[in-house]
FIRO-457648 format. One record per residue: x, y, z of N, C-alpha, C, CB in turn. Coordinates in steps of 0.05 Angstrom, whole numbers, plus 5000, padded with zeros to 4 digits. Glycine has a CB too. Layout:
<recs>
XYZXYZXYZXYZ...
</recs>
This chain:
<recs>
744262337166743462227141743562457120740562107143744662407098744862607076742062667065746762507054741662917056738962997047737962827024739063287038739762727006738762556984737862286994740962516963739162187015738161937026735461977039740161837048735062197052732462267064730362287042732662517081730962427020729062466998728262196986730262646977730262016982729661756971727961596990732261596964728561607016726961467036724161567036728161497064723861837034721161947034719561857009721262257034720861836987719561736963718661446966721361766938720361276976719660996980717460977001722160836989717661127022715661127043712961207031716461317066712961417014710461507002709361296983710861776987711061166968710160956950708860726966712460846933709960656989708760447006705960537014710460397031705660797021703060897030700960887008703361177040701760976984699760986962699260716949700661186941700860516955700560256943697860126950702760066951696560226971693960126979691760216959693160227007692260426945690260526926691160546897689260796936693760496893694860526866696460276859696660776864696060166836697559926828700360006820696059776804702259936837705060026832706359886808706659966857705459646801706659516778705859666753705659226776703459776751702659936728704160196727699559986729704660316750706160566752709060516743706160686780710160296752712960216744713160176714713859966759711260036703711359996674711160256659709059806665709360436668709160696655711660856657706760856667713160816679715660966683718060826670716160996713717560586658719760446645721560306665721360636629720460236688721960096709720759816712721860246737722559616715721659346719719959336745724059146720717459246744715859246768717059086791713159136762718458866785719758706806721958866820720858446794723459026805725559196816724359396835727159326794722159526826720859726843719859606869718559866828718559376867717559236891719859166910715958986883722059076899724359006915725459246929726458866898725659466915726759706927724959826948727359916906722359786946720459876966720759706991717559866955721259446988721559267011724159307026721258987002726359367012728959387025730859547007730159107031733059647019735059797003736059636979737459887020737159756959737960036956735560216950740060056935735860476956733760666950733460716920734260926965731360856913730960926885733161116876728161056881734061076851735961266840734561526832737461136816736161726827734961986818733461936792737162196814734461776774733161716748730561576752735061556730730461376770728061236776725961416788728560996794726861586807724961776820723761966799726461926842725462066782724562246761722562106742726862356744723061866735721261716717718561666731722561446709718661596757716161556771714461806773716661436799715862036779714462286781713262366754716462516790714762316733713762376706711262206699715962336684711361956707709061776702706661866718709761486709707061956743704862056759703662316746705762106788705462486737704562736725703062686699706962926719703962476684702662406659699662356663703962166646698962236686696162176692694962386711695961906705696362616713695462836730695062746759692862956719696962586768696862496796699262626810696962186798698962686835701062796851700862686879701063106851703062676893703062586921704262806938704562316925703262826962704463016981706262856999702263156997708762947001710662807018710962957044713362787004
</recs>
């Protein structure tokens, strides 16, 4: 598996984990991503794009939140 595929999988896996304590639809809206698209990508491929990943990280940083992968 290519390292970028692994990184995207890790991000999706981490989003699944934090969804128990964080409302992902609100995070998606803050990141400028359609919440339905984010939910679909978490459930099955395709993985998050680099742009989507960057937007989600920026939204988390905006609220001074961080995740450990």
